[in-house]
OpenMM code with the backbone's topology and positions (N, CA, C; nanometers):
from openmm import Vec3, app, unit

residues = "MET SER ASP GLY GLY LEU THR SER GLY VAL ASP ASP ALA ASP VAL GLY GLY VAL GLY GLY ASP SER GLY ARG VAL ASP GLY THR GLY ARG VAL ARG VAL ALA ALA ALA ALA HIS GLY LEU ALA ILE GLU ILE VAL ALA ARG PRO ALA ALA ASP SER LEU GLU ALA ALA ALA ALA ALA LEU GLY LEU GLN PRO SER ASP ILE VAL LYS SER LEU VAL VAL LYS ARG HIS ASP GLY SER PHE LEU PHE ALA LEU VAL PRO GLY ASP ARG GLN ILE SER TRP ALA LYS LEU ARG ALA VAL VAL GLY VAL ASN LYS LEU SER MET PRO SER ALA ASP VAL ALA LEU GLU VAL THR GLY TYR GLU ARG GLY THR ILE THR PRO LEU GLY SER SER THR ALA TRP PRO VAL VAL ALA ASP SER ARG ILE VAL GLY ARG ARG VAL ALA LEU GLY ALA GLY ALA HIS GLY PHE SER ALA PHE VAL ASP ALA ASP ASP LEU ILE ALA GLY TYR ASP ALA THR VAL ALA ASP ILE SER ASP".split()
positions = [
    Vec3(3.2914, 7.7580, -16.0115),
    Vec3(3.1962, 7.7853, -16.1182),
    Vec3(3.1129, 7.9069, -16.0814),
    Vec3(3.0930, 7.9969, -16.1743),
    Vec3(3.0173, 8.1190, -16.1487),
    Vec3(2.8683, 8.0898, -16.1417),
    Vec3(2.7990, 8.1680, -16.0594),
    Vec3(2.6533, 8.1520, -16.0497),
    Vec3(2.5809, 8.2644, -16.1216),
    Vec3(2.6469, 8.3285, -16.2167),
    Vec3(2.5826, 8.4316, -16.2969),
    Vec3(2.5506, 8.5576, -16.2177),
    Vec3(2.6302, 8.5867, -16.1113),
    Vec3(2.6062, 8.7072, -16.0344),
    Vec3(2.5095, 8.6872, -15.9197),
    Vec3(2.4544, 8.5669, -15.9077),
    Vec3(2.3628, 8.5398, -15.7985),
    Vec3(2.4423, 8.4928, -15.6790),
    Vec3(2.4038, 8.5380, -15.5627),
    Vec3(2.4687, 8.4911, -15.4420),
    Vec3(2.3639, 8.4405, -15.3472),
    Vec3(2.4055, 8.3596, -15.2543),
    Vec3(2.3120, 8.3044, -15.1578),
    Vec3(2.3785, 8.2945, -15.0231),
    Vec3(2.3075, 8.3368, -14.9199),
    Vec3(2.3572, 8.3243, -14.7854),
    Vec3(2.3235, 8.1894, -14.7246),
    Vec3(2.2615, 8.1011, -14.8008),
    Vec3(2.2229, 7.9702, -14.7501),
    Vec3(2.2605, 7.8643, -14.8513),
    Vec3(2.2669, 7.7428, -14.8065),
    Vec3(2.2976, 7.6291, -14.8902),
    Vec3(2.1731, 7.5859, -14.9665),
    Vec3(2.1869, 7.5470, -15.0925),
    Vec3(2.0713, 7.5018, -15.1707),
    Vec3(1.9940, 7.3915, -15.1008),
    Vec3(2.0646, 7.3039, -15.0300),
    Vec3(1.9967, 7.1941, -14.9610),
    Vec3(1.9017, 7.2455, -14.8534),
    Vec3(1.9297, 7.3648, -14.8011),
    Vec3(1.8458, 7.4204, -14.6962),
    Vec3(1.7122, 7.4718, -14.7473),
    Vec3(1.7033, 7.4996, -14.8761),
    Vec3(1.5830, 7.5624, -14.9285),
    Vec3(1.5083, 7.4775, -15.0296),
    Vec3(1.5548, 7.3591, -15.0563),
    Vec3(1.4809, 7.2723, -15.1475),
    Vec3(1.4705, 7.3291, -15.2859),
    Vec3(1.5835, 7.3567, -15.3508),
    Vec3(1.5832, 7.4177, -15.4825),
    Vec3(1.5027, 7.3423, -15.5857),
    Vec3(1.4956, 7.2105, -15.5770),
    Vec3(1.4152, 7.1316, -15.6695),
    Vec3(1.3153, 7.0547, -15.5863),
    Vec3(1.1896, 7.0604, -15.6267),
    Vec3(1.0885, 7.0011, -15.5409),
    Vec3(1.0116, 6.8880, -15.6035),
    Vec3(0.9616, 6.8037, -15.5164),
    Vec3(0.8646, 6.7020, -15.5550),
    Vec3(0.9161, 6.6019, -15.6561),
    Vec3(0.8256, 6.5173, -15.7008),
    Vec3(0.8600, 6.4132, -15.7970),
    Vec3(0.8710, 6.4672, -15.9387),
    Vec3(0.8148, 6.5841, -15.9633),
    Vec3(0.8131, 6.6374, -16.0990),
    Vec3(0.9476, 6.6959, -16.1400),
    Vec3(1.0364, 6.7226, -16.0428),
    Vec3(1.1652, 6.7801, -16.0755),
    Vec3(1.1582, 6.9287, -16.1057),
    Vec3(1.0441, 6.9907, -16.0867),
    Vec3(1.0348, 7.1337, -16.1141),
    Vec3(1.1006, 7.2118, -16.0010),
    Vec3(1.1465, 7.3312, -16.0323),
    Vec3(1.2130, 7.4155, -15.9334),
    Vec3(1.1068, 7.4810, -15.8453),
    Vec3(1.1286, 7.4817, -15.7129),
    Vec3(1.0334, 7.5388, -15.6183),
    Vec3(1.0916, 7.6585, -15.5447),
    Vec3(1.0027, 7.7344, -15.4809),
    Vec3(1.0379, 7.8385, -15.3845),
    Vec3(1.1581, 7.9221, -15.4202),
    Vec3(1.2601, 7.9153, -15.3337),
    Vec3(1.3780, 7.9978, -15.3561),
    Vec3(1.4503, 7.9609, -15.4855),
    Vec3(1.4383, 7.8368, -15.5279),
    Vec3(1.4973, 7.7977, -15.6559),
    Vec3(1.4328, 7.8713, -15.7716),
    Vec3(1.3001, 7.8848, -15.7669),
    Vec3(1.2288, 7.9622, -15.8706),
    Vec3(1.2738, 8.1076, -15.8681),
    Vec3(1.2935, 8.1618, -15.7481),
    Vec3(1.3391, 8.3005, -15.7351),
    Vec3(1.4765, 8.3156, -15.8000),
    Vec3(1.5671, 8.2223, -15.7723),
    Vec3(1.7015, 8.2289, -15.8307),
    Vec3(1.6975, 8.2202, -15.9835),
    Vec3(1.6189, 8.1276, -16.0352),
    Vec3(1.6084, 8.1102, -16.1809),
    Vec3(1.5527, 8.2371, -16.2458),
    Vec3(1.4475, 8.2932, -16.1868),
    Vec3(1.3876, 8.4150, -16.2419),
    Vec3(1.4835, 8.5332, -16.2340),
    Vec3(1.5554, 8.5446, -16.1226),
    Vec3(1.6528, 8.6536, -16.1090),
    Vec3(1.7579, 8.6444, -16.2190),
    Vec3(1.8089, 8.5252, -16.2421),
    Vec3(1.9095, 8.5066, -16.3474),
    Vec3(1.8518, 8.5433, -16.4839),
    Vec3(1.7283, 8.5013, -16.5103),
    Vec3(1.6642, 8.5298, -16.6387),
    Vec3(1.6426, 8.6793, -16.6605),
    Vec3(1.6283, 8.7541, -16.5500),
    Vec3(1.6063, 8.8990, -16.5595),
    Vec3(1.7345, 8.9786, -16.5348),
    Vec3(1.8466, 8.9096, -16.5244),
    Vec3(1.9741, 8.9777, -16.5059),
    Vec3(1.9906, 9.0427, -16.3697),
    Vec3(1.9274, 8.9864, -16.2680),
    Vec3(1.9317, 9.0454, -16.1343),
    Vec3(2.0282, 8.9709, -16.0429),
    Vec3(2.1097, 9.0450, -15.9717),
    Vec3(2.1925, 8.9879, -15.8660),
    Vec3(2.1087, 8.9899, -15.7385),
    Vec3(2.0896, 8.8742, -15.6781),
    Vec3(2.0140, 8.8652, -15.5542),
    Vec3(2.0964, 8.7929, -15.4495),
    Vec3(2.0573, 8.8124, -15.3263),
    Vec3(2.1147, 8.7375, -15.2153),
    Vec3(1.9981, 8.6839, -15.1340),
    Vec3(1.9898, 8.5534, -15.1207),
    Vec3(1.8841, 8.4924, -15.0405),
    Vec3(1.9442, 8.4560, -14.9053),
    Vec3(1.8804, 8.5055, -14.7999),
    Vec3(1.9305, 8.4802, -14.6647),
    Vec3(1.8212, 8.4188, -14.5788),
    Vec3(1.8633, 8.3331, -14.4882),
    Vec3(1.7713, 8.2790, -14.3888),
    Vec3(1.7406, 8.3906, -14.2905),
    Vec3(1.6169, 8.3954, -14.2468),
    Vec3(1.5804, 8.4972, -14.1483),
    Vec3(1.4999, 8.4313, -14.0376),
    Vec3(1.5216, 8.4765, -13.9152),
    Vec3(1.4448, 8.4202, -13.8041),
    Vec3(1.3005, 8.4689, -13.8075),
    Vec3(1.2136, 8.3926, -13.7449),
    Vec3(1.0742, 8.4359, -13.7319),
    Vec3(1.0714, 8.5628, -13.6483),
    Vec3(0.9772, 8.6504, -13.6779),
    Vec3(0.9632, 8.7761, -13.6034),
    Vec3(0.8154, 8.8035, -13.5834),
    Vec3(0.7839, 8.8706, -13.4732),
    Vec3(0.6434, 8.8984, -13.4437),
    Vec3(0.5998, 9.0378, -13.4850),
    Vec3(0.6894, 9.1134, -13.5493),
    Vec3(0.6524, 9.2466, -13.5971),
    Vec3(0.7459, 9.2863, -13.7115),
    Vec3(0.7034, 9.3853, -13.7870),
    Vec3(0.7866, 9.4380, -13.8943),
    Vec3(0.9178, 9.4912, -13.8375),
    Vec3(0.9106, 9.5614, -13.7261),
    Vec3(1.0296, 9.6194, -13.6649),
    Vec3(1.1286, 9.5106, -13.6245),
    Vec3(1.0769, 9.4019, -13.5657),
    Vec3(1.1633, 9.2915, -13.5246),
    Vec3(1.2252, 9.2227, -13.6465),
    Vec3(1.1478, 9.2057, -13.7519),
    Vec3(1.1999, 9.1444, -13.8747),
    Vec3(1.3096, 9.2318, -13.9347),
    Vec3(1.2864, 9.3623, -13.9391),
    Vec3(1.3863, 9.4542, -13.9936),
    Vec3(1.5141, 9.4503, -13.9101),
    Vec3(1.4999, 9.4530, -13.7785),
    Vec3(1.6171, 9.4492, -13.6903),
    Vec3(1.6962, 9.3205, -13.7107),
    Vec3(1.6261, 9.2085, -13.7262),
    Vec3(1.6928, 9.0803, -13.7450),
    Vec3(1.7734, 9.0772, -13.8747),
    Vec3(1.7287, 9.1529, -13.9730),
    Vec3(1.7979, 9.1582, -14.1024),
    Vec3(1.8945, 9.2760, -14.1120),
    Vec3(1.9008, 9.3579, -14.0051),
    Vec3(1.9879, 9.4750, -14.0064),
    Vec3(1.9372, 9.5859, -14.0961),
    Vec3(1.8045, 9.5980, -14.1063),
    Vec3(1.7408, 9.6940, -14.1961),
    Vec3(1.6492, 9.7899, -14.1206),
    Vec3(1.6078, 9.8923, -14.1895),
    Vec3(1.4984, 9.9774, -14.1446),
    Vec3(1.3694, 9.9127, -14.1940),
    Vec3(1.2560, 9.9314, -14.1254),
    Vec3(1.1298, 9.8727, -14.1731),
    Vec3(1.0960, 9.9102, -14.3180),
    Vec3(1.1343, 10.0296, -14.3606),
    Vec3(1.1040, 10.0723, -14.4979),
    Vec3(1.1858, 9.9972, -14.6028),
    Vec3(1.2927, 9.9273, -14.5598),
    Vec3(1.3754, 9.8499, -14.6526),
    Vec3(1.3207, 9.7102, -14.6782),
    Vec3(1.2194, 9.6705, -14.6024),
    Vec3(1.1498, 9.5451, -14.6308),
    Vec3(1.0332, 9.5810, -14.7215),
    Vec3(1.0279, 9.5208, -14.8377),
    Vec3(0.9248, 9.5536, -14.9353),
    Vec3(0.8198, 9.4436, -14.9376),
    Vec3(0.6953, 9.4844, -14.9217),
    Vec3(0.5832, 9.3917, -14.9312),
    Vec3(0.5482, 9.3749, -15.0788),
    Vec3(0.5425, 9.2497, -15.1235),
    Vec3(0.4963, 9.2184, -15.2594),
    Vec3(0.3508, 9.1769, -15.2465),
    Vec3(0.2618, 9.2676, -15.2796),
    Vec3(0.1191, 9.2441, -15.2612),
    Vec3(0.0533, 9.2084, -15.3929),
    Vec3(-0.0259, 9.1036, -15.3909),
    Vec3(-0.1003, 9.0613, -15.5088),
    Vec3(-0.2322, 9.1376, -15.5075),
    Vec3(-0.2613, 9.2047, -15.6168),
    Vec3(-0.3821, 9.2866, -15.6276),
    Vec3(-0.4630, 9.2374, -15.7468),
    Vec3(-0.5925, 9.2185, -15.7228),
    Vec3(-0.6826, 9.1722, -15.8284),
    Vec3(-0.7501, 9.2912, -15.8951),
    Vec3(-0.7487, 9.2897, -16.0277),
    Vec3(-0.8193, 9.3923, -16.1061),
    Vec3(-0.9636, 9.3487, -16.1278),
    Vec3(-1.0459, 9.4424, -16.1694),
    Vec3(-1.1882, 9.4136, -16.1923),
    Vec3(-1.2098, 9.3116, -16.3037),
    Vec3(-1.1140, 9.3000, -16.3969),
    Vec3(-1.1294, 9.2057, -16.5087),
    Vec3(-1.0819, 9.0649, -16.4749),
    Vec3(-1.0403, 9.0427, -16.3495),
    Vec3(-0.9958, 8.9113, -16.3070),
    Vec3(-0.8466, 8.8883, -16.3214),
    Vec3(-0.7745, 8.9828, -16.3796),
    Vec3(-0.6289, 8.9708, -16.3870),
    Vec3(-0.5686, 9.0272, -16.2576),
    Vec3(-0.4385, 9.0157, -16.2444),
    Vec3(-0.3710, 9.0551, -16.1218),
    Vec3(-0.2505, 9.1416, -16.1528),
    Vec3(-0.1938, 9.2021, -16.0493),
    Vec3(-0.0686, 9.2737, -16.0582),
    Vec3(0.0009, 9.2628, -15.9235),
    Vec3(0.1296, 9.2932, -15.9229),
    Vec3(0.2054, 9.3029, -15.7989),
    Vec3(0.2216, 9.4496, -15.7638),
    Vec3(0.1961, 9.4837, -15.6397),
    Vec3(0.2242, 9.6173, -15.5871),
    Vec3(0.3381, 9.6016, -15.4870),
    Vec3(0.4488, 9.6714, -15.5111),
    Vec3(0.5642, 9.6655, -15.4220),
    Vec3(0.5625, 9.7898, -15.3345),
    Vec3(0.5464, 9.7690, -15.2042),
    Vec3(0.5257, 9.8794, -15.1100),
    Vec3(0.6223, 9.8647, -14.9931),
    Vec3(0.6885, 9.9740, -14.9514),
    Vec3(0.7744, 9.9657, -14.8334),
    Vec3(0.6978, 9.9112, -14.7132),
    Vec3(0.7671, 9.8331, -14.6310),
    Vec3(0.7044, 9.7657, -14.5185),
    Vec3(0.6339, 9.8556, -14.4199),
    Vec3(0.6800, 9.9785, -14.4069),
    Vec3(0.6203, 10.0697, -14.3095),
    Vec3(0.5068, 10.1531, -14.3681),
    Vec3(0.4600, 10.1162, -14.4889),
    Vec3(0.3536, 10.1920, -14.5557),
    Vec3(0.2430, 10.0965, -14.5999),
    Vec3(0.1312, 10.1534, -14.6398),
    Vec3(0.0156, 10.0774, -14.6881),
    Vec3(-0.0156, 10.1193, -14.8311),
    Vec3(-0.0788, 10.0301, -14.9063),
    Vec3(-0.1285, 10.0685, -15.0391),
    Vec3(-0.2290, 10.1812, -15.0233),
    Vec3(-0.2148, 10.2813, -15.1068),
    Vec3(-0.3192, 10.3829, -15.1215),
    Vec3(-0.4045, 10.3361, -15.2388),
    Vec3(-0.5228, 10.2860, -15.2081),
    Vec3(-0.6077, 10.2315, -15.3137),
    Vec3(-0.6424, 10.3366, -15.4176),
    Vec3(-0.6665, 10.4592, -15.3756),
    Vec3(-0.6994, 10.5652, -15.4717),
    Vec3(-0.5815, 10.5920, -15.5653),
    Vec3(-0.4618, 10.5991, -15.5102),
    Vec3(-0.3430, 10.6237, -15.5932),
    Vec3(-0.3178, 10.5072, -15.6884),
    Vec3(-0.3285, 10.3846, -15.6385),
    Vec3(-0.3041, 10.2686, -15.7233),
    Vec3(-0.4089, 10.2576, -15.8341),
    Vec3(-0.5354, 10.2830, -15.8006),
    Vec3(-0.6403, 10.2810, -15.9040),
    Vec3(-0.6105, 10.3842, -16.0124),
    Vec3(-0.5642, 10.5021, -15.9735),
    Vec3(-0.5328, 10.6065, -16.0710),
    Vec3(-0.4174, 10.5632, -16.1628),
    Vec3(-0.3163, 10.5000, -16.1059),
    Vec3(-0.2018, 10.4546, -16.1851),
    Vec3(-0.2434, 10.3447, -16.2823),
    Vec3(-0.3254, 10.2524, -16.2336),
    Vec3(-0.3668, 10.1382, -16.3150),
    Vec3(-0.4783, 10.1768, -16.4122),
    Vec3(-0.5525, 10.2816, -16.3797),
    Vec3(-0.6593, 10.3286, -16.4680),
    Vec3(-0.7869, 10.2485, -16.4571),
    Vec3(-0.8168, 10.2009, -16.3357),
    Vec3(-0.9400, 10.1260, -16.3132),
    Vec3(-1.0121, 10.1815, -16.1921),
    Vec3(-1.1395, 10.1460, -16.1805),
    Vec3(-1.2193, 10.1925, -16.0674),
    Vec3(-1.2229, 10.0944, -15.9513),
    Vec3(-1.1846, 9.9678, -15.9772),
    Vec3(-1.1956, 9.8684, -15.8722),
    Vec3(-1.0731, 9.7789, -15.8679),
    Vec3(-1.0146, 9.7678, -15.7492),
    Vec3(-0.9051, 9.6767, -15.7205),
    Vec3(-0.9343, 9.6126, -15.5859),
    Vec3(-0.8824, 9.4929, -15.5640),
    Vec3(-0.9035, 9.4275, -15.4350),
    Vec3(-0.7879, 9.3333, -15.4046),
    Vec3(-0.7806, 9.2928, -15.2790),
    Vec3(-0.6822, 9.1936, -15.2364),
    Vec3(-0.7506, 9.0573, -15.2427),
    Vec3(-0.6912, 8.9619, -15.3139),
    Vec3(-0.7513, 8.8291, -15.3187),
    Vec3(-0.7272, 8.7538, -15.1879),
    Vec3(-0.8016, 8.6467, -15.1695),
    Vec3(-0.7796, 8.5603, -15.0532),
    Vec3(-0.6418, 8.4963, -15.0635),
    Vec3(-0.5947, 8.4416, -14.9530),
    Vec3(-0.4653, 8.3738, -14.9517),
    Vec3(-0.4627, 8.2580, -15.0515),
    Vec3(-0.5724, 8.1845, -15.0622),
    Vec3(-0.5793, 8.0724, -15.1564),
    Vec3(-0.5671, 8.1192, -15.3004),
    Vec3(-0.6340, 8.2286, -15.3337),
    Vec3(-0.6268, 8.2817, -15.4697),
    Vec3(-0.4869, 8.3362, -15.4976),
    Vec3(-0.4271, 8.4058, -15.4009),
    Vec3(-0.2913, 8.4573, -15.4192),
    Vec3(-0.1941, 8.3426, -15.4474),
    Vec3(-0.2069, 8.2333, -15.3743),
    Vec3(-0.1238, 8.1149, -15.3973),
    Vec3(-0.1473, 8.0590, -15.5378),
    Vec3(-0.2735, 8.0502, -15.5763),
    Vec3(-0.3084, 7.9953, -15.7078),
    Vec3(-0.2495, 8.0778, -15.8219),
    Vec3(-0.2495, 8.2099, -15.8101),
    Vec3(-0.2081, 8.2957, -15.9219),
    Vec3(-0.0597, 8.3310, -15.9212),
    Vec3(0.0117, 8.3006, -15.8107),
    Vec3(0.1548, 8.3295, -15.8053),
    Vec3(0.2395, 8.2048, -15.7826),
    Vec3(0.1795, 8.1018, -15.7221),
    Vec3(0.2560, 7.9842, -15.6834),
    Vec3(0.3257, 8.0008, -15.5496),
    Vec3(0.3007, 8.1124, -15.4820),
    Vec3(0.3638, 8.1413, -15.3535),
    Vec3(0.2592, 8.1654, -15.2456),
    Vec3(0.2896, 8.1199, -15.1238),
    Vec3(0.2046, 8.1484, -15.0080),
    Vec3(0.2297, 8.2907, -14.9607),
    Vec3(0.1295, 8.3494, -14.8958),
    Vec3(0.1503, 8.4811, -14.8352),
    Vec3(0.2691, 8.4729, -14.7405),
    Vec3(0.3443, 8.5803, -14.7378),
    Vec3(0.4657, 8.5832, -14.6572),
    Vec3(0.5882, 8.5392, -14.7352),
    Vec3(0.5669, 8.4824, -14.8547),
    Vec3(0.6781, 8.4394, -14.9407),
    Vec3(0.6666, 8.5012, -15.0798),
    Vec3(0.5579, 8.5725, -15.1055),
    Vec3(0.5259, 8.6226, -15.2401),
    Vec3(0.6294, 8.7226, -15.2888),
    Vec3(0.6626, 8.7079, -15.4159),
    Vec3(0.7551, 8.7954, -15.4865),
    Vec3(0.7225, 8.7867, -15.6354),
    Vec3(0.7484, 8.8926, -15.7113),
    Vec3(0.7317, 8.8797, -15.8560),
    Vec3(0.8333, 8.7832, -15.9162),
    Vec3(0.9479, 8.7664, -15.8492),
    Vec3(1.0544, 8.6787, -15.8980),
    Vec3(1.0080, 8.5335, -15.8968),
    Vec3(0.9899, 8.4767, -16.0136),
    Vec3(0.9512, 8.3362, -16.0236),
    Vec3(0.8041, 8.3090, -16.0050),
    Vec3(0.7226, 8.4129, -16.0036),
    Vec3(0.5787, 8.3911, -15.9937),
    Vec3(0.5341, 8.2995, -16.1073),
    Vec3(0.4361, 8.2146, -16.0787),
    Vec3(0.3880, 8.1213, -16.1806),
    Vec3(0.3259, 8.1931, -16.2997),
    Vec3(0.2841, 8.3172, -16.2810),
    Vec3(0.2379, 8.4024, -16.3908),
    Vec3(0.3104, 8.5360, -16.3795),
    Vec3(0.3567, 8.5883, -16.4904),
    Vec3(0.4314, 8.7142, -16.4919),
    Vec3(0.3345, 8.8325, -16.4933),
    Vec3(0.2786, 8.8632, -16.3780),
    Vec3(0.1861, 8.9760, -16.3678),
    Vec3(0.2627, 9.1078, -16.3738),
    Vec3(0.1987, 9.2158, -16.4192),
    Vec3(0.2642, 9.3465, -16.4177),
    Vec3(0.3037, 9.3862, -16.2752),
    Vec3(0.4073, 9.4689, -16.2655),
    Vec3(0.4577, 9.5147, -16.1365),
    Vec3(0.4452, 9.6659, -16.1289),
    Vec3(0.3897, 9.7140, -16.0172),
    Vec3(0.3843, 9.8574, -15.9872),
    Vec3(0.4622, 9.8762, -15.8576),
    Vec3(0.5678, 9.9555, -15.8637),
    Vec3(0.6549, 9.9770, -15.7481),
    Vec3(0.6340, 10.1166, -15.6918),
    Vec3(0.6210, 10.1233, -15.5608),
    Vec3(0.6108, 10.2542, -15.4963),
    Vec3(0.7415, 10.3300, -15.5182),
    Vec3(0.7308, 10.4571, -15.5488),
    Vec3(0.8487, 10.5390, -15.5794),
    Vec3(0.9468, 10.5475, -15.4629),
    Vec3(0.9043, 10.5170, -15.3426),
    Vec3(0.9926, 10.5260, -15.2264),
    Vec3(1.0988, 10.4162, -15.2219),
    Vec3(1.0857, 10.3129, -15.3046),
    Vec3(1.1883, 10.2082, -15.3030),
    Vec3(1.3016, 10.2370, -15.4009),
    Vec3(1.2842, 10.3349, -15.4873),
    Vec3(1.3854, 10.3679, -15.5868),
    Vec3(1.5167, 10.4048, -15.5168),
    Vec3(1.6271, 10.3534, -15.5719),
    Vec3(1.7594, 10.3872, -15.5202),
    Vec3(1.8010, 10.3116, -15.3951),
    Vec3(1.7253, 10.2098, -15.3572),
    Vec3(1.7536, 10.1382, -15.2324),
    Vec3(1.7844, 9.9911, -15.2583),
    Vec3(1.8549, 9.9317, -15.1664),
    Vec3(1.8689, 9.7861, -15.1625),
    Vec3(1.7619, 9.7397, -15.0653),
    Vec3(1.6787, 9.6478, -15.1108),
    Vec3(1.5623, 9.6076, -15.0319),
    Vec3(1.5585, 9.4563, -15.0143),
    Vec3(1.4800, 9.4144, -14.9167),
    Vec3(1.4537, 9.2724, -14.8940),
    Vec3(1.3075, 9.2473, -14.9257),
    Vec3(1.2797, 9.1366, -14.9904),
    Vec3(1.1419, 9.0990, -15.0192),
    Vec3(1.1291, 8.9479, -15.0091),
    Vec3(1.0081, 8.8993, -15.0277),
    Vec3(0.9837, 8.7560, -15.0199),
    Vec3(1.0773, 8.6796, -15.1112),
    Vec3(1.1145, 8.5592, -15.0671),
    Vec3(1.2091, 8.4784, -15.1441),
    Vec3(1.1494, 8.3457, -15.1885),
    Vec3(1.0173, 8.3338, -15.1845),
    Vec3(0.9530, 8.2132, -15.2344),
    Vec3(0.9360, 8.1020, -15.1329),
    Vec3(0.9911, 8.1187, -15.0133),
    Vec3(0.9795, 8.0172, -14.9087),
    Vec3(0.9801, 8.0862, -14.7732),
    Vec3(0.9049, 8.0323, -14.6793),
    Vec3(0.9034, 8.0874, -14.5446),
    Vec3(1.0422, 8.0765, -14.4822),
    Vec3(1.0805, 8.1801, -14.4084),
    Vec3(1.2090, 8.1793, -14.3396),
    Vec3(1.3245, 8.2324, -14.4217),
    Vec3(1.2950, 8.2907, -14.5394),
    Vec3(1.3993, 8.3442, -14.6250),
    Vec3(1.3579, 8.4789, -14.6813),
    Vec3(1.4566, 8.5646, -14.7045),
    Vec3(1.4350, 8.6934, -14.7695),
    Vec3(1.5328, 8.7055, -14.8851),
    Vec3(1.4903, 8.7752, -14.9887),
    Vec3(1.5765, 8.8018, -15.1039),
    Vec3(1.6150, 8.9484, -15.1023),
    Vec3(1.7450, 8.9761, -15.1012),
    Vec3(1.7952, 9.1127, -15.1108),
    Vec3(1.8236, 9.1423, -15.2567),
    Vec3(1.7818, 9.2605, -15.3000),
    Vec3(1.8005, 9.3000, -15.4393),
    Vec3(1.8068, 9.4522, -15.4468),
    Vec3(1.8763, 9.5022, -15.5466),
    Vec3(1.8766, 9.6450, -15.5736),
    Vec3(1.7414, 9.6786, -15.6369),
    Vec3(1.6664, 9.7680, -15.5731),
    Vec3(1.5313, 9.7992, -15.6210),
    Vec3(1.5323, 9.8526, -15.7641),
    Vec3(1.6319, 9.9340, -15.7992),
    Vec3(1.6361, 9.9881, -15.9350),
    Vec3(1.6537, 9.8768, -16.0385),
    Vec3(1.7357, 9.7766, -16.0054),
    Vec3(1.7536, 9.6641, -16.0968),
    Vec3(1.6253, 9.5816, -16.1071),
    Vec3(1.5586, 9.5621, -15.9944),
    Vec3(1.4314, 9.4893, -15.9947),
    Vec3(1.3289, 9.5625, -16.0816),
    Vec3(1.3193, 9.6921, -16.0645),
    Vec3(1.2251, 9.7741, -16.1420),
    Vec3(1.2565, 9.7628, -16.2915),
    Vec3(1.3829, 9.7751, -16.3267),
    Vec3(1.4221, 9.7657, -16.4679),
    Vec3(1.4008, 9.6245, -16.5211),
    Vec3(1.4376, 9.5239, -16.4445),
    Vec3(1.4270, 9.3853, -16.4889),
    Vec3(1.2845, 9.3405, -16.5130),
    Vec3(1.1908, 9.4007, -16.4402),
    Vec3(1.0496, 9.3643, -16.4551),
    Vec3(0.9693, 9.4731, -16.5260),
    Vec3(1.0387, 9.5717, -16.5825),
    Vec3(0.9715, 9.6813, -16.6527),
    Vec3(0.8566, 9.7360, -16.5695),
    Vec3(0.8830, 9.7534, -16.4404),
    Vec3(0.7804, 9.7975, -16.3464),
    Vec3(0.7437, 9.9435, -16.3680),
    Vec3(0.6188, 9.9726, -16.3398),
    Vec3(0.5723, 10.1105, -16.3342),
    Vec3(0.6088, 10.1635, -16.1977),
    Vec3(0.6707, 10.2814, -16.1931),
    Vec3(0.7071, 10.3433, -16.0656),
    Vec3(0.6152, 10.4622, -16.0426),
    Vec3(0.5525, 10.4633, -15.9253),
    Vec3(0.4588, 10.5714, -15.8923),
    Vec3(0.4414, 10.5800, -15.7419),
    Vec3(0.3864, 10.6889, -15.6967),
    Vec3(0.3491, 10.7036, -15.5557),
    Vec3(0.2191, 10.6267, -15.5372),
    Vec3(0.2284, 10.5083, -15.4744),
    Vec3(0.1083, 10.4245, -15.4554),
    Vec3(0.0837, 10.3899, -15.3091),
    Vec3(0.1473, 10.4624, -15.2182),
    Vec3(0.1319, 10.4261, -15.0766),
    Vec3(0.1037, 10.5478, -14.9892),
    Vec3(0.0526, 10.5165, -14.8719),
    Vec3(0.0295, 10.6182, -14.7677),
    Vec3(0.1091, 10.5795, -14.6452),
] * unit.nanometer
topology = app.Topology()
chain = topology.addChain("A")
for resn in residues:
    res = topology.addResidue(resn, chain)
    for name in ("N", "CA", "C"):
        topology.addAtom(name, app.Element.getBySymbol(name[0]), res)
């Protein structure tokens, strides 16, 4: 049976595709469902714990810039957005404010990030977020296959960045230093 173009390097039983008594889809299962809904081919792989970006990249056979941080950013009006930034770079707050057209942006606490996305830090991704916040992608990820959070600790989702950008109608801009 076809999985709609989605592939997985792990068994569904390993990631708890359906969680809790409510029967709702959790973590990597939410990522898979969202990817399918957006027409994205993804590969979810188990990854070992690492103590640095370089070690994480090496474990996945990547360059540090191929790991994309999905950062939750709070706007002054209380809404949020996702900023997708290569792992070896940082958000440029001035550049991001200019793209978004606001004077104030901030990083929410871990508890708030969990509340507004349904994901813990280290697992955050726009794929399957509990709220579909706008996505701003750093222009440096264009044309690359990247790894990002997969909704659960110990897993990464590989995706073509151009497909992710198109699937989420992301704004592409230089937003990092």
